[in-house]
LODO-212501 format. One record per residue (C-alpha): residue in three letters; x, y, z. Coordinates in pm, whole numbers, always signed. Example, Ala and Ser with C-alpha at 12.3 -4.5 7.8 and 13.67 -1.06 7.14 Angstrom:
# LODO-212501
res,u,v,w
Ala,+1230,-450,+780
Ser,+1367,-106,+714
# end
This chain:
# LODO-212501
res,u,v,w
Met,-3757,-891,-278
Ser,-3462,-671,-376
Thr,-3176,-603,-131
Thr,-3093,-242,-77
Asn,-2772,-69,+66
Lys,-2989,+55,+362
Asp,-3105,-316,+440
Leu,-2747,-445,+421
Leu,-2621,-163,+639
Thr,-2869,-265,+907
Arg,-2766,-632,+874
Arg,-2391,-534,+879
Ala,-2449,-341,+1201
Asn,-2603,-636,+1373
Ala,-2373,-907,+1238
Val,-2027,-751,+1191
Pro,-1819,-563,+1460
Arg,-1779,-194,+1429
Gly,-1391,-245,+1441
Val,-1372,-325,+1072
Ala,-1479,+22,+921
Thr,-1614,+66,+573
Ala,-1542,+386,+382
Thr,-1865,+393,+185
Pro,-2233,+294,+237
Val,-2213,+115,-82
Phe,-2242,-266,-122
Ala,-2090,-411,-433
Asp,-2282,-638,-668
Arg,-2045,-642,-977
Ala,-1757,-463,-1114
Glu,-1547,-434,-1438
Asn,-1215,-258,-1480
Ala,-1251,+75,-1306
Glu,-1629,+74,-1250
Leu,-1847,-81,-999
Trp,-2226,-133,-949
Asp,-2389,-154,-620
Val,-2676,-380,-516
Glu,-2931,-118,-628
Gly,-2771,-104,-975
Arg,-2607,+228,-938
Arg,-2277,+288,-1120
Tyr,-1959,+413,-940
Ile,-1620,+505,-1084
Asp,-1359,+342,-871
Phe,-1083,+571,-763
Ala,-981,+341,-466
Gly,-898,+18,-644
Gly,-979,-182,-329
Ile,-700,+21,-151
Ala,-440,-15,-430
Val,-520,-389,-487
Leu,-649,-337,-846
Asn,-373,-194,-1048
Val,-488,-419,-1346
Gly,-848,-338,-1273
His,-1149,-539,-1160
Arg,-1177,-888,-1323
His,-905,-848,-1578
Pro,-972,-1115,-1841
Lys,-637,-1266,-1831
Val,-635,-1286,-1447
Leu,-983,-1448,-1437
Ala,-866,-1700,-1707
Ala,-562,-1796,-1510
Ala,-767,-1840,-1193
Lys,-1037,-2040,-1377
Ala,-786,-2271,-1520
Gln,-629,-2322,-1181
Leu,-983,-2382,-1030
Glu,-1021,-2668,-1265
Arg,-709,-2839,-1141
Phe,-705,-2801,-759
Thr,-782,-2523,-512
His,-560,-2609,-218
Thr,-294,-2845,-104
Ala,-95,-2618,+143
Phe,+241,-2561,-9
Gln,+397,-2713,+316
Val,+221,-3047,+232
Ser,+224,-3079,-144
Ala,+400,-2799,-337
Tyr,+306,-2671,-689
Glu,+479,-2520,-976
Ser,+301,-2187,-983
Tyr,+441,-2094,-645
Ile,+794,-2154,-764
Glu,+736,-1982,-1099
Leu,+600,-1677,-923
Ala,+893,-1670,-700
Glu,+1134,-1700,-989
Lys,+969,-1401,-1162
Leu,+983,-1179,-849
Asn,+1335,-1279,-779
Ala,+1421,-1165,-1129
Leu,+1241,-835,-1063
Ala,+1385,-769,-716
Pro,+1513,-419,-666
Phe,+1850,-524,-541
Ser,+2160,-694,-697
Gly,+2261,-1047,-634
Pro,+2071,-1374,-575
Ala,+1708,-1333,-437
Lys,+1443,-1573,-299
Thr,+1082,-1521,-236
Ile,+833,-1663,+15
Phe,+449,-1609,+2
Phe,+182,-1530,+257
Ser,-182,-1406,+231
Thr,-194,-1047,+370
Gly,+26,-738,+384
Gly,+55,-762,+762
Glu,+195,-1104,+730
Ala,+447,-991,+480
Thr,+584,-708,+697
Glu,+588,-932,+1007
Asn,+776,-1202,+828
Ala,+1023,-968,+690
Val,+1109,-877,+1040
Lys,+1120,-1241,+1146
Ile,+1374,-1295,+867
Ala,+1578,-996,+968
Arg,+1590,-1113,+1330
Ala,+1687,-1465,+1237
Ala,+1962,-1336,+1003
Thr,+2103,-1087,+1267
Gly,+2029,-1247,+1597
Arg,+1889,-913,+1707
Asn,+1551,-782,+1817
Gly,+1501,-414,+1763
Val,+1302,-263,+1487
Ile,+1291,+109,+1371
Ala,+1006,+250,+1182
Phe,+873,+580,+1100
Cys,+584,+821,+1231
Gly,+288,+796,+991
Gly,+390,+461,+847
Phe,+148,+190,+815
His,+245,-179,+824
Gly,-70,-369,+907
Arg,-306,-441,+1185
Thr,-162,-757,+1352
Leu,+14,-701,+1685
Leu,+369,-653,+1556
Ala,+248,-476,+1247
Ser,+48,-239,+1470
Ala,+344,-177,+1688
Met,+546,-82,+1374
Thr,+268,+134,+1244
Gly,+328,+493,+1334
Lys,-23,+613,+1433
Val,-186,+556,+1760
Leu,-555,+613,+1655
Pro,-720,+392,+1540
Tyr,-455,+121,+1510
Lys,-297,+107,+1871
Ala,-505,+268,+2133
Pro,-739,-12,+2240
Phe,-514,-299,+2221
Gly,-284,-269,+2548
Thr,+70,-339,+2537
Leu,+212,-412,+2191
Pro,+536,-603,+2111
Gly,+842,-418,+2243
Gln,+1169,-295,+2096
Val,+991,-116,+1816
Tyr,+1100,+255,+1789
His,+979,+538,+1574
Leu,+1160,+826,+1402
Pro,+992,+1142,+1260
Phe,+920,+1117,+880
Pro,+1059,+1399,+679
Asp,+771,+1629,+584
Gly,+700,+1997,+627
Asp,+895,+2120,+928
Val,+1084,+1800,+972
Thr,+1394,+1769,+747
Val,+1599,+1457,+663
Glu,+1865,+1601,+894
Asp,+1606,+1616,+1171
Ser,+1519,+1231,+1112
Leu,+1879,+1135,+1111
Lys,+1950,+1350,+1425
Met,+1682,+1152,+1600
Leu,+1803,+832,+1486
His,+2143,+901,+1655
Phe,+1955,+1018,+1967
Leu,+1775,+680,+1964
Phe,+2102,+489,+1921
Ala,+2247,+681,+2217
Ser,+1955,+666,+2447
Asp,+1735,+364,+2388
Ile,+1882,+98,+2166
Gly,+2227,+61,+2027
Pro,+2269,-5,+1663
Glu,+2419,-334,+1737
Gln,+2086,-442,+1875
Val,+1874,-339,+1580
Ala,+1769,-608,+1337
Ala,+1576,-386,+1078
Ile,+1468,-44,+974
Ile,+1140,-56,+787
Ile,+1019,+221,+563
Glu,+761,+277,+296
Pro,+900,+444,-14
Val,+594,+637,-22
Gln,+387,+643,+295
Gly,+28,+512,+216
Glu,-210,+577,+507
Gly,+26,+846,+612
Gly,-68,+1068,+328
Phe,+136,+964,+18
Arg,+443,+1131,+155
Ile,+751,+1039,-55
Ala,+1059,+916,+138
Pro,+1333,+1153,+35
Pro,+1621,+973,-160
Ala,+1867,+1132,+73
Leu,+1710,+978,+370
Leu,+1700,+634,+209
Lys,+2061,+668,+115
His,+2163,+757,+466
Leu,+1964,+473,+605
Arg,+2129,+229,+363
Ser,+2473,+362,+470
Leu,+2389,+334,+844
Cys,+2261,-33,+783
Asp,+2567,-125,+609
Glu,+2791,+18,+883
His,+2597,-150,+1160
Gly,+2481,-477,+998
Ile,+2119,-374,+1013
Lys,+1879,-498,+741
Leu,+1673,-243,+539
Ile,+1311,-346,+467
Ala,+1113,-168,+190
Asp,+743,-197,+255
Glu,+618,-209,-100
Val,+271,-340,-4
Gln,+92,-27,-145
Thr,+365,+106,-373
Gly,+459,-214,-558
Phe,+359,-336,-908
Ala,+367,-36,-1121
Arg,+162,+196,-906
Thr,+453,+456,-875
Gly,+575,+442,-1226
Lys,+838,+166,-1149
Met,+782,-192,-1058
Phe,+880,-104,-705
Gly,+861,+245,-535
Ile,+1212,+231,-390
Glu,+1354,+220,-742
His,+1303,+594,-775
Ser,+1581,+644,-504
Gly,+1850,+397,-654
Val,+1869,+247,-300
Glu,+1882,-121,-277
Pro,+1696,-271,+22
Asp,+1764,-620,+177
Leu,+1403,-728,+214
Val,+1095,-620,+36
Ser,+732,-689,+160
Val,+474,-716,-122
Ala,+100,-771,-136
Lys,-216,-584,-255
Ser,-185,-550,-643
Leu,+34,-862,-692
Gly,-280,-1077,-680
Gly,-511,-855,-885
Gly,-789,-915,-641
Phe,-686,-1253,-503
Pro,-527,-1248,-149
Ile,-146,-1299,-183
Ser,+160,-1141,-15
Gly,+510,-1215,+11
Val,+870,-1127,+111
Ile,+1140,-1089,-153
Gly,+1487,-1092,+4
Arg,+1858,-1157,-62
Ala,+1897,-1526,-71
Asp,+2133,-1553,+221
Leu,+1901,-1364,+454
Met,+1598,-1570,+339
Asp,+1779,-1894,+405
Ser,+1865,-1791,+759
Val,+1531,-1940,+891
Pro,+1521,-2318,+939
Pro,+1255,-2530,+784
Gly,+919,-2484,+945
Gly,+993,-2124,+1071
Leu,+807,-1964,+796
Gly,+483,-2047,+605
Gly,+105,-2049,+658
Thr,-178,-2276,+569
Tyr,-323,-2060,+302
Ala,+14,-1881,+222
Gly,+77,-1862,-161
Ala,-261,-2025,-234
Pro,-271,-2195,-586
Leu,-552,-1953,-717
Ala,-363,-1653,-600
Cys,-31,-1764,-746
Ala,-192,-1833,-1089
Ala,-369,-1483,-1069
Ala,-37,-1315,-978
Leu,+150,-1472,-1269
Ala,-120,-1327,-1501
Val,-82,-989,-1323
Leu,+281,-979,-1403
Asp,+215,-1053,-1756
Val,-53,-782,-1788
Ile,+178,-515,-1635
Glu,+441,-604,-1903
Glu,+207,-657,-2202
Glu,-10,-349,-2141
Lys,+293,-131,-2037
Leu,+130,-30,-1705
Ile,+456,+125,-1565
Asp,+447,+373,-1856
Arg,+78,+409,-1817
Ala,+115,+500,-1445
Asn,+338,+778,-1526
Thr,+111,+912,-1805
Met,-194,+896,-1581
Gly,-12,+1049,-1287
Glu,+85,+1355,-1513
Arg,-279,+1381,-1606
Leu,-394,+1373,-1234
Lys,-132,+1619,-1126
Ala,-213,+1868,-1402
Arg,-583,+1869,-1289
Ile,-511,+1898,-924
Asn,-258,+2169,-972
Gly,-512,+2370,-1164
Trp,-760,+2341,-864
His,-480,+2461,-640
Lys,-464,+2789,-837
Arg,-844,+2845,-823
Lys,-1005,+3074,-541
Asp,-1366,+2986,-621
Ile,-1336,+2623,-479
Leu,-1242,+2449,-165
Pro,-866,+2529,-113
Val,-641,+2240,-195
Ser,-267,+2180,-204
Thr,-65,+2096,-514
Ala,-39,+1727,-610
Arg,+212,+1491,-484
Gly,+325,+1138,-536
Leu,+509,+910,-783
Gly,+348,+764,-1091
Ala,-25,+725,-1039
Met,-2,+721,-664
Ile,-128,+1079,-635
Ala,-267,+1273,-338
Phe,-354,+1629,-243
Asp,-457,+1794,+85
Ile,-766,+1996,+184
Leu,-650,+2321,+319
Glu,-782,+2567,+575
Asn,-754,+2860,+328
His,-600,+2971,-3
Ala,-338,+3165,+152
Gly,-122,+2895,+322
Glu,-61,+2513,+344
Glu,-220,+2429,+676
Gln,-427,+2129,+633
Arg,-796,+2120,+735
Ala,-800,+1827,+975
Gly,-1055,+1558,+921
Phe,-1220,+1740,+628
Ala,-1111,+1481,+357
Ser,-1382,+1235,+465
Lys,-1648,+1490,+393
Val,-1509,+1520,+48
Cys,-1512,+1155,-9
Ala,-1868,+1114,+125
Lys,-1987,+1391,-108
Ala,-1802,+1215,-410
Cys,-1973,+883,-321
Glu,-2301,+1058,-343
Lys,-2211,+1164,-686
Gly,-2101,+814,-801
Leu,-1726,+826,-728
Ile,-1544,+597,-477
Leu,-1274,+794,-318
Leu,-1048,+747,-21
Ser,-897,+977,+240
Cys,-576,+932,+423
Gly,-301,+1144,+601
Val,-195,+1197,+962
Lys,-450,+1478,+999
Gly,-725,+1315,+776
Ala,-697,+1588,+540
Thr,-567,+1408,+238
Ile,-748,+1276,-71
Arg,-562,+987,-226
Ile,-619,+857,-588
Leu,-553,+483,-666
Thr,-741,+449,-994
Pro,-668,+114,-1165
Leu,-391,+179,-1409
Thr,-621,+9,-1693
Ala,-873,+296,-1664
Ser,-930,+489,-1974
Asp,-842,+871,-1987
Ala,-1218,+935,-2037
Leu,-1305,+757,-1719
Val,-1024,+932,-1529
Asp,-1149,+1266,-1643
Glu,-1499,+1180,-1558
Gly,-1391,+1089,-1194
Leu,-1180,+1417,-1179
Asp,-1493,+1607,-1286
Val,-1686,+1464,-988
Ile,-1406,+1578,-756
Glu,-1414,+1917,-896
Gln,-1786,+1942,-844
Val,-1752,+1854,-484
Leu,-1470,+2100,-431
Val,-1695,+2376,-571
Glu,-2007,+2274,-350
Leu,-1806,+2250,-41
Ala,-1625,+2578,-91
# end
């Protein structure tokens, strides 16, 4: 008896809590590069990439070969019990790629939330302070401290009661909010709620992910760097979604020329295998005594092997250049839609590299977002064989996270589907 998506949806509803949402009613059976087939044999173009995890595509041969070779040797020892060379080699490679000058060290974990939380732990240990400043619309994970740092109440905070304290939020520059407004609120915060000498870290995404692919203005990042230097605060770049060639640089913050103190990484580092980490200035990383950091599965052998292969693929296949080329292709098509009056009104494209998004608008005359409408576009696209994700503070943003290994023909095919949906929903 064959399994259907409908059957699995029923089983899911009975077995899995509703708190873990799924964007599509599709159950995967197999995948290859930027395509996925469901349990009923239907093909989908993947414009989600497992939420920015698959910059090198599904099942890249080099990544699979590395994982298989490791599988033949051992699967787990716990790095805290018996260490292994792949962990050290991966740390060495990331230290060399770190987007800041001076010696670096890297520690590995399993999830993005672990990476952001441990970056804060390291900053607190290094400074002896507790305060953390984040930004409205930011997303840093779903664990308790990460939820506290995330700048969105629904669905990430509302049901969970009191979250860890001494986490403060500033407005993110966008639309009516200027860089000057954000900095003014920071000085208000220093005057009214927490002095700068009590702040351990400021955490920011170079491009907000869940917040709508809003780019952090370089002027803001430069001011934050200056304030951090003045007051001994550590600047954390959350590169969980922006890292590893997605933005047309190895790390998104490199576009600004600003050097952070700590960098949280995850998602596309593992090419589909769960791994995350914190890259930091060596003196900060060594501020935590032995035993204060780690995790049973942190930096698992299979994931380290896969990640080493991912870094090779990014270099060998010139995926940083590919991200920029793909991004220009995406922007040109989206900006063409923006000019049309016969389809659903959309904004111009925004983003860096191949981290591209656009908004669904109320009308063709203005820039007001049509709140909550992006999910309808994604649902319609899924019906037509395209996996697409929404995001944004108002739920009006379509984000594109196509694997960087996708061909131009496949990218164009996916864009054709989006255009068909925009015409039908107009």
